[in-house]
C-alpha positions as CSV (number, residue, x, y, z in Angstrom):
1,M,0.0,0.0,0.0
2,N,1.2,3.4,-0.8
3,H,-0.9,6.1,0.7
4,R,0.1,8.8,3.2
5,D,-2.8,8.0,5.5
6,V,-2.4,4.2,5.6
7,S,0.3,2.6,7.6
8,V,1.0,-1.1,7.6
9,V,3.3,-2.8,10.1
10,S,4.3,-6.4,9.4
11,F,5.9,-8.8,11.8
12,F,6.8,-12.5,11.7
13,N,5.8,-15.1,14.2
14,C,6.5,-18.8,13.8
15,S,7.2,-18.3,10.1
16,F,3.9,-16.5,9.5
17,V,3.6,-12.8,8.5
18,Y,1.0,-10.8,10.3
19,F,-0.1,-7.2,9.7
20,L,-1.3,-4.2,11.8
21,V,-3.0,-1.5,9.8
22,N,-3.6,2.1,10.9
23,V,-5.8,4.4,8.9
24,Y,-6.5,8.1,9.1
25,S,-9.3,9.2,6.8
26,D,-9.9,12.9,6.4
27,S,-13.3,14.5,5.9
28,S,-13.2,13.6,2.2
29,Q,-12.6,9.9,3.1
30,L,-9.5,9.8,0.9
31,A,-7.9,6.8,2.7
32,L,-11.1,4.8,2.5
33,K,-11.5,5.5,-1.2
34,Y,-7.9,4.5,-1.7
35,L,-8.5,1.2,0.1
36,R,-11.6,0.6,-1.9
37,N,-10.0,1.4,-5.2
38,T,-6.7,-0.5,-4.6
39,E,-6.5,-4.2,-5.0
40,V,-6.0,-4.8,-1.3
41,N,-4.8,-8.4,-0.9
42,I,-3.5,-8.6,2.6
43,S,-4.2,-11.7,4.5
44,N,-3.4,-12.1,8.2
45,V,-4.5,-8.7,9.2
46,L,-4.9,-8.9,13.0
47,I,-6.2,-5.4,13.6
48,M,-7.0,-2.2,11.8
49,T,-7.1,0.9,13.9
50,D,-8.4,4.2,12.8
51,D,-9.7,7.6,12.8
52,F,-12.1,7.2,9.9
53,N,-14.0,10.4,10.7
54,I,-17.4,8.7,10.2
55,R,-20.1,9.5,12.6
56,D,-22.8,6.9,12.4
57,S,-25.5,5.4,14.6
58,M,-24.1,1.9,14.2
59,W,-21.2,2.7,16.6
60,D,-22.4,5.9,18.3
61,S,-25.8,5.5,20.0
62,N,-25.8,9.2,20.7
63,F,-25.7,10.0,17.0
64,P,-29.1,9.2,15.4
65,F,-28.0,9.3,11.7
66,Y,-26.8,6.8,9.0
67,S,-23.7,7.6,7.0
68,T,-23.1,6.3,3.5
69,H,-19.4,6.1,4.4
70,R,-20.3,3.3,6.8
71,D,-21.1,1.0,3.9
72,L,-17.7,1.7,2.4
73,L,-15.9,1.0,5.7
74,T,-17.8,-2.2,6.4
75,N,-17.1,-3.5,2.9
76,I,-13.4,-2.9,3.3
77,V,-13.4,-4.5,6.8
78,D,-15.2,-7.5,5.4
79,S,-12.7,-7.9,2.6
80,M,-9.9,-8.1,5.2
81,N,-11.9,-10.7,7.2
82,L,-12.1,-8.3,10.2
83,E,-15.0,-7.4,12.4
84,L,-16.1,-4.2,14.0
85,S,-15.2,-4.0,17.6
86,K,-17.2,-1.6,19.9
87,P,-15.8,-0.4,23.1
88,T,-17.4,-1.8,26.2
89,N,-16.7,1.3,28.2
90,Q,-17.6,4.4,26.3
91,V,-15.1,7.1,27.2
92,P,-14.1,10.3,25.5
93,T,-11.3,10.0,23.0
94,R,-10.2,13.6,23.4
95,Y,-9.5,15.5,26.6
96,S,-9.2,19.2,27.0
97,D,-5.6,20.6,27.3
98,N,-7.0,23.3,29.6
99,Q,-8.1,21.9,32.9
């Protein structure tokens, strides 16, 4: 993969290669569109972490709307044989610098 907002880390374990993928997708969803349009043929992805910038009711019960970008993300996740993981303890992901 060759995109400024997609990082892939590979490591070996018992002669197998595994991958960790980190994605930052801006408000135009450029990284997701790249993943959709690129022949992504990575097996053994253990986890894909993110800031996809997609607000959707599927993972945020306080947000009552559906985003069409959700379908794009779930299709990509399915193609990598991953599943969506929801936090069991909802906590803020950002904290104020000014206490």
